[in-house]
N, C-alpha and C positions, 0 to 999 in steps of 0.2 A: 568504649571506655576501658583503659588498661586494667587487665585483672590485678596486677600488682598493687594499684594504688586502692583499689576496694579491699584486697585481702589485708593490706598493712592498716587499713583505718579500722577494721573489724577486730584486728589482733589487739590494737590499742584502746579499743573501748571495752574489752573484757576485763571485769574486775572494777570498772568504775561505778559511780553511783548510779541509783535507779534513773532511767530515762537517757542514758548515754547511748545505749543500744538502739532506742527508738530514734534518737536524733541521727545516728549514723545511718539507719535504714532510710530514713527520710532525704538525706543529702545525697546518698548513694542512689536512691530511685530518681531525685532529681536530675542528678549528673547524668545518669542512663539515658532518662528522657531527652535531655539536651542534646546528647550525642545522636541520639534517633532523629531528633529534628534536622540535624545538620544534613542527613542523607535526604531530608524532604525538601531542605531549601539551600541548594547547592551554591547559590550566589552570596549567602551570608554565611556559609559553612566556614570558611577561613577564619572570618572575625570571631566567630562563636567559638571555634575550637581553641583559639588562644585565650579566651575567657574561661573556658573549661579547664585548660592547662593551669591558668592562674588560681583557679578555684582549688584545684587539688594541692598546690602548692600552700594554700593558705591552711587546709586541712591537715597537712603533713605535720604541722608544728605543735598542736596541743597535746598535753599528756594528763589534762586533769577535766572532770565533767563541767566545770564553769568555762574553761579554756575551749573545750569543744563547742560550747553553746555559742560562744562569741565567735568562733571560726565559721560555724555554720551560718550565722547571721551575716558575717562578712562574705562569704562565699556566694549567699544568695544575692547579696547587693551586687556583687561583681557580674553576676548572670541576668541582672535585672533586664538588659534588652533582650535575651533568649525568653525571658519569663513573660514578656509582652505578647510573644507569639505563641508561648505555650497555651496561655489562658485563653487563645482563640480556638483550642480543641477542646472537646466535650465528651465526657464519658457519660452516657445517658443510662442510669442505673435502675433496671427494671426488676423489681422483686418478684420471685416466683416459686412456686412450690410444687414440682413435677410429681404428680401422682399416678403411679402405675395402677390400672385396675387388675386387681387379683394376680399379679405376676407371680411372687414368690411366697404368696400367702393367700389366706381364704378371704371370702366375702366380707365376714364380720369385721376382719381386720382392715380392709379397705374402707369399711364405713368409719371404723375408728380413727384411721389414718386421716381421712377427710375432716371429721370432727376436730381433732387435736390440731391439724395444721391451721384451720380455719379461726379457731380460738386464738392460737399464738398471733395470727395475722391482725385480728382485731385489737388484741392487747397492745400490739406494737403501734397501731395506729392511735391508739390512746396516748401512747407515749411520746411518739414523735409525729408532729403536726404536719411534717412534709413527706413523710414514708408514702410510697406509691407501691401497688400491688397488682399483678397481672395474672389472672386464672383462666385457664381454658377449659373445655369438656362440659357439655351439659350434663354429663353423668355426676359429677361431684355435686352440682347445684339441685339435681334431683336427690341425691343422698340426703343433702340438707333438708330439703322439703319433706321428705318421707320420714326421715329419722331424727332430725335435730331442728324442727321449725322455728325453735326459738332464736336461732342465729339470721334468719331470714331479714329480719326488720333491721339489726345492726349492719348487716352486709348491704342492703339496699341504701341504707343511709350514706354509706361510703362509696356506692356507686353514684349516687346522685352528687357526691362533693367532687367527682372525677377523680378519686384517689384509688378506687378498686376497679379495675378493667375486667370485663367479663368478655374474654377472647374465645369464645365458644361458637365457633361456624358448624362443627361436627358434633354428633353426640358423645364420640371419644375420639381421642387422637389415634385414628385407625389406620389399617393396613390400605393401601392405595393401588396394590397389585392383584389381590385376591377377592375383594369386594366387587360385585358388579356395579355397572353404571348407575342402574334403578336404585340400588341401595346407597351409593352415594349421593343421589339426588334426594332419597328419603332423610338422610343424615340432615341435608340442610333445610329441608322443609320443616321438619319436626324440631330440629334444634333451634331455628330461627323464631319460630312461633312459641316455643317454650320460653326462649330469652326474653321475648317481647312481653309474654304473660307475665313472667315472674319479676322482671325488672324494667318493663317499659322502654327497652332499648330496641329501635327499628334497625333492620340490617344495615342501612347505609350508615348508620352511627358505629358500627362494628364491622368494617370491612377485611378484617384480618382473620385468615386460617392459619392457625397455630399447630404446626405438625414437626417439632424438633427431631422426635426420636422414630419417625416413621421409616420403615427399611426399604425406601425407594418410593418413587412417584411415577404413575403411569403419564405417557404423553399426553392423555387425553384430560389430565387433571385441570388445566387451565379452561378448556372447553366446557366442563362441568361446573367448577366453583364460580366462574365469572357470571354464570347465569343465575346466581343467588347472592349478587351484591359483594362478593368478595373480589378485592383488587390488590390485596396484600397477602403475602405468603412468607411464613418464617419455618426455617427447617435448617437441621445440622447434617443430615445424611442425603445422599444423592448418587451414589456410585463411586467407584474407585477410580475416578479420572478427573483432570484439573477442571475446575468450573470457577467463573468468576465470582466474586463474593457478594455481587450486586448484579442482577440480571432481570430481563424479562423473560418470562416462562412463556412461550407460544404454543398453543395446541395446534392440531392438524387444520382446524377450521379457522385459523387467524386470530382467535381469542388469546388474550394475554393477561398475566399478572406480574405483579412486581416482586421478585423473591429478594429475601437478604438470606444469606448462606452464613450462619454462625460462623466466626472466625475464632471462636473459643469452644465453649460447651455450654449447655442449657443448665447445667448444675454449677454455675460458676460462683467463686468468691470475690468479694470486694477487697482488693489487696494491689499493692503497687505494680505487681506484675500484669495488671489489666492493660496497661498502657502498652504492652507488646502487641495485643490484639488491634489497639487503636493505630499504632504506626504502621503495623502490617496492611490494615484496611486502607489507610491513608496512602501507603505506597502503591496499592493496586488501583485506587479509585479516585485519589485526590480530596477524598472527603476529610474533613477535620471532625467528624462524629462518628462515635461508636456505641452501639446498643450492648450493654452488659447485663445478660440475664443471670441473675445470681440468686442463690437460696439452696438450702439442703433439699435434695430431691430424690426421685424415683419411689421412696417410701415416705413421700412428703416431707413436712417439717418445715419447709420454706425458709424466707430470710431469719437471719439471727441479729440480736441486738449488736454483736461485734461488727457485723457487716455495716449496719447502719451508721454506727459511730465512727467507723473507719472511714466511710465515704464522706462524713462531715469534716473529720480530721484532715484528710487528703485534700479536700476542696479548699482549705486554708495554705496549703503549699504553694509558694510563689512560682515556682519553676515547675509547674505541673499542670496538666489539664484540668479543666473543671469537672467535678463529679457531682451529678444533679439527679436526684430522685425523679423517676419518670415512669410513665406508662410507654406503650409502643408508639402512641399517636404522633408526638413530635418527632421522634427518629423518621418514621415513615414518610411524614410530611416533607422532611429533609430531602429523602430520596425521590420523592415524587416530583418535587420543585425542579430537580435535575433530571428528570425522565428521559430526556432525550439522549443524554450522556451513556445510558446503560446498554450493554450488549444484549443480544437476542439468543435465546437457546432454544431450539426447536427439536430436541430429542428427549427421550425418556430418561430420567434421573435415576438409573439402576446402573449396577446391581450392588446390593449389600450382603445379606445373609442368605446365600443360596439355599441351604438347608432348610429354610423357613418356608420354601414353597411346597415341602413335603412332609416336615415334621408334624405328628400329632394328626393322623389322617381322618380319625373321628371328628375332631372339631371341624377339620374343613368338609366332612360330609354333612355335617350338621348345619352348618352356615349354607351350603348350596342348597339343602333341602328345604331350610327356613326360607331363604330368598326365593325359591320357586314356589313354595306354600303361599307366600305372602301376595306374590304376583297373581297367581291363580285366584286366590281369595277376592282380590281385588277387581279382577276381570268378571268373575261370577257374580259379585256384589253389584258391579255396574249394571249387568244385564238383568239381573232380578229386578233392580230399582226401576230400569226403564220398561221392561216388559211386564212386571207384575206389579209395580208401585210399592216394592217391598222396602221398608226402611233400612237405609245403609247402617252396618254396625260401625260407624266411625271410630267410637272410642275404642272398642275391640281391635280394630286394623291398627289405630295408632298405638295401643299399648303393645300389641305383638310385635309390630314392626321394630320399636325401641328394643324390645328383648333381642331381636335379631341384631341390630345396630351396636348393642353393647358388645357382643363378641367379636366386633370388628377391631376390637383394640390391638395395638401392635405387638402385644405379647400374648394375646389369646389366640386369634385366627392364625398367625404365622407359626404356632405352635411352641413358643420359647418360654412356656410357664411350667409350673410345678404341678404335682398331683392334684393339688387343692383347685388349680385352674381349671384343669380338665373335669374334675367332679362338678364344679359349679357350671360349666358349659354343658354337661350331659344333662344337668336338671333343669337348666333354662331351656335347652332345646325340647325336653318332653313338654313344657309349658308352651312353647311356640307351636309345637305340633298340634297340641291337643287344640288351643285356641285357632289356629288356622284351619285344621280340619274340622272343626265345628262350625266354624264360618262357610267353609266350602260345602259342608254336607247340608247345612241348613238352607241355603240359597239354591244349590242345585236340585236337592229334593223337592224345594218348593217350586223350582222350574217345571221338574218332571210332572208334579202334580197338576200343572196346568196345561201341559201337553196332552193332545188326544192320543191315547195308546191303545185304542181298540183295533188294532191292526190284525191281531191274531183272533178276534172275535170277542164276544161280550163275556165278561166274568160270570160264572153261575150265581144264581140267586142265593144259594147258600153252600157253603163249602162242604166237601166230602167229608164224612165223619171220619174216614180212614185217613185223611191227610190232615185235618185240622189240629190234632193234638202235637204234631211234631213240626209242621212246615212253618206255621206262623211264627215268627221272631226267630227263625233259625240264623246260626251263624253270627250271634251278636258280637260286634267288634271287629270281626276278621278282616284284615287289610287296613286297620287303621294305626297300626303300631308305631309308624314314622310319620304320621300326619297324613295318611291317605284316606280315601273315602271307605268307610265300611260297606262290606259287600252283604250285611244282613238282609235277609228276605223277609218280608212282612206280608207276603201273600199265602192264603191259606189253600187256595185251590185255583185251577182255571189256567189261563195264559201266563207266560212270564214275560213281561215287557221289560225293557231297559231303555233308559234315556243316556245318550251319549253326549257329553259337552267338550267342546273343543276350546281350551283357554287361549289359543293364539289366533292372531288376525290374518290368518291365510287358510285356505282350505286344506283338509287332511283326508287322505284316502289311506286306511291302515287296518290292522288287524288288533282287535281289542280284546282283553280277557274279560270273561263274566262268570258268576257262579250260580248254579242252580242247587236248591236244596231239598233234601229229603225226597229223592225221586227213587221209588222202589225198582229195583230191576227187573227186567223181564222175566216171567214165569218160565222155568226151564222146561226142556222138552225131555220126558222121562228122567233118567237119572243124571242128565247133564246139569253142571253148575249155573246158576243164573246168569244170563247174558246181560251185559251192561246195556244200558240205554242208548240210543242213538238219536241226536238231536240235528235240527235244522233251524237256520235263522231265517226270519221272513221280514221283509222291508215293507214300507208303506206302500208301495207302488205293486206289491203282490208278488214280487220276486222271491224265490227261496234259493238258499245255498246251504251246502253242509256247514254244520259247525263242528269243529275239530275238538275233540276231547283231549284234554292235558292230563287228567289225573282224577282219581277220586280218593275219598278218605272221610274220617269223622273229625269234628271239630266241636269239643264241649258238648256233646249230646246230639248233634246233628251231622247226618252225612251230606257231603257235598260232592259235587261234580263241577271241575273247572273247565272251561270251555274257551275257545277262541272264536271270534266272529269278525267278519269283515264288514266295514262301515265307511260311508262317506259322510263327512260333516264340513258344513260351510265355515268361513271365517267367523272366529268367536261365536259360534252359534251352537246347534244342538241337532240330534237326530235321534228317533225313536226306532227300536227294533223289538221283534218279539221271538223269543226261543219255544220252539214246539218240539214234541217228541216226535220222532219219523226220520225217514230217509228225504234226501234230497238229490237233485241232479248233481253229477260229479261236477267239480268246478273246472271252468274251462281254462282258467289260468291258474297260478299258484306256484308253489315251491314244492321241490321233491328232493329227496336223499336217494342216492344211488351209489352203487359201488363203482360201476363203470360208466363214466361219462357219454352222453350222446353223441354223435358223430359231429354235430357242427360246433361243438366244444373243442378247441385246439389243444386237449390235454392228452397225456399218456393214459393208460387204462391201470386197473388194480389199486387206485386209491380211492378213499371215501371223498365223495363230491356233493356239494349241494349246490342247486340252481333255482333261480326264479327267472322273471321275465327279463331282468336287467343285470344280474350278475350270475356268474359261474365261479365256484370255489373249490380247490382242490387241497386236500390234506397230505402232509407227510406221515406215514404211520410211524416213523422212527421218533420224530421230535412232536408230533401233534400239530405242528405249525403249519401255515398255510403256503403252498408252492405254487398255486394258480390263483389268480385274483383277476378275472376277466371283467372287464366293464363292457358289457355287450353294445350299448348305444356308441360307445366311440371306439371299440375294437380295440383296446389297450389291455394287457396285461401287467399289472404293476408288481407281481411277486417274481422274485429271482428263485428258481428251485435249488440253486445251490446255497442260498441263505433263507431259511423258512421265515415267514413273517408272522407277528403275534404270538412270539413264543417268550416264555418267562426266562427271566435272567437274575440269578443271585448275586449280590456284590456285599463284600464286607469291606467297609472302610477302617483304615488303621486308627488306633485310639487318637483322641486329640480333644482339646479343650472345646467348650462350648458347643457340645455335639449337636445340639437342636439347632444352632445357628449354622454351623459350618460344615461343609462338605469336605471330607478329609480324603487323602490319596487312598487309592485302591490297594487292598492288601490280597483279596481273593476274589475270583470271579469265576462263575460257573454258568454255562449257557452252550447249548440248549440243556435244560433239565431232563433227567430220564423220564419217560412216559411208562406208566405201568399197564394203563389200558387206553385203548381209542375206539369208541363205537358211535353208532348212530343211536340216537335217543328219541328223535320223533321224525316222522317221514312226511308231513304234510296233511291236508292241502294248504293249510295257511301259514304254517311254520314247520321247518325242518331243522333239526339241530345235531352236531356232532360233539362228543364230550370226550375230553383228555383228563385222565387222573394222574396226578404226579405226587411224588414224594420227595421231600427236602428235608433231610434230617429228621427231626420230630414234628416238623409241620407238615400238613396236609393240603394240596391244592387241587382245585377242579376248575378246569378252563371249559366253557361251553360255548361253541359257536353257534350263533342263531341267526338263521335267514329267514324272514318273512314275505308272504306273497307281495310283490308291488315294490318291496323296500330298495332304496338305494345304497343302504349300508348293510354290512355284515357285522352283527352285533357279538361282542365278545365279553361274556359274564365270567368273573373270576370269583371264586369262592375259596377263602383261605382261612384254615385254623391255623394261625401264626403264633408259633412258640418260640421265636427267635429272639433273644434279648440282646440288648447292647450293653456295653460296660468299659471301664478303663482297662479291663483284662482283655477283651476280646476286640473293641471297636464297634462300629455300627453296622449291622445287617440291614440290607434293603432288598426289595423286590421289585424288580421293573419288567416292563413289557417291551420288546424291541420290534421294530418295524422295518426291516431292511426293504428298501424299496430300489426297483431297477429303473433308477432316473440317474440321468448325468446333470452337472451343475445346477444342483438343487439348492433352493433358499426355501425357508419357512414363513410363513405368515402366521401370526398368533392373535388370538381375541384378547383384547383389552377392554377396560370399562368403556362403554359406548365407542367401540372402535376396533381397529386392528393395527398392527405394526409388523413390518418385515425385520427380520433379523439374520445375519449371517450365521451360519452354522460350522464354520470351519473348525472351531475348537472343541466342539461338544461341550460347552459349559451349559449347566441348567439354567433354565430361564424359566419365567413364569407366563401362563396363558390362564384364561378363563375357560370356556366351553369347548374349545378346539385349536389345534395346530393344522395348517394345510402346508403340504411340502409340494412345491412345483418346480419342476425341472424338464428334462428332455427325454424323450426315447427316439433315438434317431435326430431327425430334424423337426419332429413335432413335439410340441408343449404337452405334457401329461402332468398328472400329479395326484396326490392321495391326502384326504382329510381324516384326521383321527379325532372323533368326538370323546368327551369324558362327561362323567355325571358327578364329578367332585375331586378331580386331580389335577395339580397344577404345574407340577415340575416336569418340564420337558427338556430334552437335551437332542440337537440334531448334530450329528457327525457325517458331514458332506464332503465328499471326495469328488475327483473330476469325473469318475464314471460311476459312482454309485454313492447312495445316501441311507441312513438310518436313523431313523426317529425313535427315541426312547421316552417312555412315560414311566415315572417312579410311582408305583402304587403303595408300598409301604416302606417306612423307614424307622428302624428301632433306636432312635437316639436315647441317651440315657442321662443327659443332665439338661434341666433341673428335674425333669420327670424320669425316673429309673425305669419305667415299665409302661412306655405309652401305648404300644400295639398289641400286647399279648391278648389273645382271643381270636374271635371269629369276625371275617370281614367278608362283604359281599360288594363287588365293583363292578361297574359296567364301562365298556369302552366300544367305539363303533369305527369300521374302516369304511371310508367312502372313497373309491377309485374314480378318477374322472380323466377323460381325454380333454386336452386344452385346459384354460382357466376355469376354474369354478367361480361362477359369479358372486362378488362378495354378498350381495343379498341372499343368495341360495345358501352359502357357507351359515350364515347368522340363523336363517330359518330351519336349516337342517339340525343345528346344534340346540336351538330353542325347541323343536320338536322332540329331540331325543331326551331333553331336560324336562320337559312338560307334557307328559302322556296325556292321551284322551282320559276324560273321566268317566266312569260308567256307573250309574246307579239305577238299582232294581226299583221297580215300581208296580202297581197293579194296572188292570185295564179299566180305563175310566175316560168318560168325555173330557174335553177340555178346551179352553178358548184359543190355545195355539196349536198350528198344524202340527201333524207328526214329524214333519222336516222343517227346520228353520232355514231361513235365507241368510246370506252373508250379514253379519251386522256391521262390522267395521273393516274395510279393506282399502289399501292403499297402492297407488302406483305413482311413478315408475317403479320398476323392481328394485332399483337401489335404494329405495326408501322402505325401511322397516319399522312398523309399528311396533314398540317395545313395551309399551303397557297402555292399558285403558283402565280407569278406575274412577269411583265416585270422587269429585272435588272434596278436600279435606274440610271445607268451610261449608260443604252441603249445596253450594251453587253450580249445578251442573255436572258434567265429568270432563276429567281431563285425559287428553292423548298425547303420549309421548312418542315422537319419531325420530329416527337418526337415519343419516345419510351414509352409505356403506360404498359407493362407486367413486367418490372423488370427484363429484360433478355438481355444481349448484342444481338444486331440484325445485321446480314448481309442483309440489306434491298435490294430488287429488285424493281425498279421502271420502269413500262412500260411506254413508251411515243409514242403516235401514230404520225407515220411519216407523214400521211396524212394531219394532222391538224396543228400540231406544227412544224412538220418538221422533216428530218433524224437528228438523235443524231450525232453531228461530234465530239464534246469535252465536256468533263464533269470536272470540278474540286471543291473539297470540299472548302468552304469559310466559314468565321465567320459571323457574323450578321451585318458586315459593308461592306459585299460582296467583302472581300479582300481573296485571296487564303490562305489556311493554310500551315504552313510549311510541314506538312505531309498529304498529301490528301489521303483519303481511297476510294475516288468515282473513278470509271472507267466505260467506255462504257459497256453494256452487254445486247447482243440482241438487240432488238428494245427499248432501254432505257438505264439505268445505274444502278448501284450497289453502294452502300456505306454502311460503318459502322455507326450505330447508338448505342451509349454506353446506357445500362440499365438506364431508366427514365432521359435520356439525349435528346438532340436535336442534329440536324445536318441540315447543309444548303449546297446546292449544285448550282452551276452556270451551266446550260446547255446551249451549243450552238448549234444551228441546222442549217442546210441547205435543198436546195431542189434538 
């Protein structure tokens, strides 16, 4: 459309009577749309453009409002042939109110925003009988239920009419990169049940996953959501690369969902310019329909009266598309009807805001701990239900999981919220930790009370008067601060048994911490100071081993001694130990810390070295970093002495907008940081450690390298008192740990929800991962690699050259908007380095990362008889090795228990899962279910021996309901 014609018309209507400007806007919009149709219908374009030119000629004459009205009518008559085609195009007007959970405001304001938005929508529905509205997120409906129940019946009535669409498949519009696969599964389970209970909507009646503002989508999203009756997906963001507006999103297992990528935005307005998105979509797809999501959003508000009236007005324009009030259903039905036309996308839909992988580290730590606690609580509850007949705390599990899920919102977990966001998350995490800790403590202590723990002898008939006043009830609450199990002792005298629970579905041989309380030191000889007690650990088969003392101290009126004990625990099972006072034979294997390495380790001399049966580690006294990392099993050393590994790096980004979201250009870099001291702090036999102390301006840092007996990994513990702030005057300070690797042609594999993905690391861009990144390359002609595990860090960057590679993990990042001081304070973080020759099997990577995140649980108890043997058998175990049991939990409906498995090696698997009939009961019935615990149409699960078999697709997941009996 010639700009001169439009400008001339607009000038001429200035100063005319009211309504002239509206008429001008109408005809200009119609002529613009007609011109756009010419590009979509080239065979008619010549004739249509002549009509358009004549219409402009008619519009050039009038100089009065009545004349303009007549001219517009004449022009529209001229354009009638174009109008017939224009009316075959449709804009589906979907009213929506985007409500961010606690983004730039407090929880009370979120509650008020939800209420006010819904009141507005209900009033508009009374006024306009064809107005339709779509609202996602179970969280907002829970707000109505809990705070404004008087709105429930009016909303239910509109839902029943079909005018209010409940587009909630997840509890919140959450992050899809940083939440684990099991969390995404619980979103679907609890949301679908909540929506059915509140609105009587079955999952198949609501097949849409509404995620417009989510900052990226993992490659496994189709694999997960398609197993919960989701087949439609709505999004606006998906990485800065060209994508088709309509496509099938296919997961690694072949599952797929139909995606509509918004051509405008989810806070749209109903206005003539909406046809631009329609024309753009038509040009790309051939569709004559567009879904326009409109309404004031982010802080709620929703559709306005102006929007609704504007849609009605434009619907009467003859040379314009139809504007129809709608929900999403009709538009997606059109897309599905032409499903064979749409291309397939089978890559991750990333990256958006890379700063969000690291901003607000406390929120990310809280999330990881919350997820871990809940999976452990579920596993313990399943075992206690099967072994003890203990009732499952279904309601407590459900409520606590929902608290975890809430903070997955796309401005909370990514760290792009205000101080109020962080404060609410901190408070909610304390509630999560208390609830999950209570569940775990209750069921594991109940399990311990049923285990025969008389392995160190019988308890005395009466406690010693010398011990009773202090020992009983010692250490109340110690260890439970972040949701762990309290180490409190309730033994007045006698043996000190402990029961160790393994929350993972594979055997573990590890070293565990235990605490003994109020132990008097040995009497001194002469004037010598009291000697600390020595302890040994005894196993049920009578073997004794030394217990390593970590330290002693006082805790609120009671003296404690922290010990390390070796233990073997079967898959998802338990084992009893007893701690005794006295010496034990020296450990035949273990770990040691030496100044000069033994001859069989090909390192130089003069540097601190840690060594166990599998690893030998040498440190650089100048940087405190690792300059030797020998995998004894494979004979490869992954460290480069010229570039120390596991060293801290300080980076300051230049000032820039949206610092929580965006990583800006580097202004300053310091690496390595100066080391004030490097010393050995523990020397075995179960744990050895070397500690480096560093100073960074006003911040103090301690890095402790820990090697335990038999461990495959070197643990790196970082403690930081971080006083670096960001701001528009200084930019964004951040702390990273660098892992230079002696590898050529390296690429990295990262964990994503229920899977992994390989990414090229040539540009060093920050990318997200869950619990591990594994770098694989070459040493000479042989393959070798190194996995780095984490306990709550997500931002990784691989800088891979032809002959060297460096993996960096961001630990802290002091963004300054919208939260000016998110990181100031004390932080404790853990990483682990796993060197390996050849490829590390995919299932092994997952198990190592899970073991690092799910420590064995230790509970003190007393000596007593019990129905359960001192050492439990494997409760649930799967094969082949490529199949990993990701969770075992009581079914949410109380009918049996649910096992989730996922395949990691890329091969279809006929999995066999052994189930111990003594603890969980004899398997009587199995059925394959979806993630909503409903039987699938064609179940591949069947009883097999003492357990069951099920087919798990390559890189896919499977869920099985198991019913047992006695």
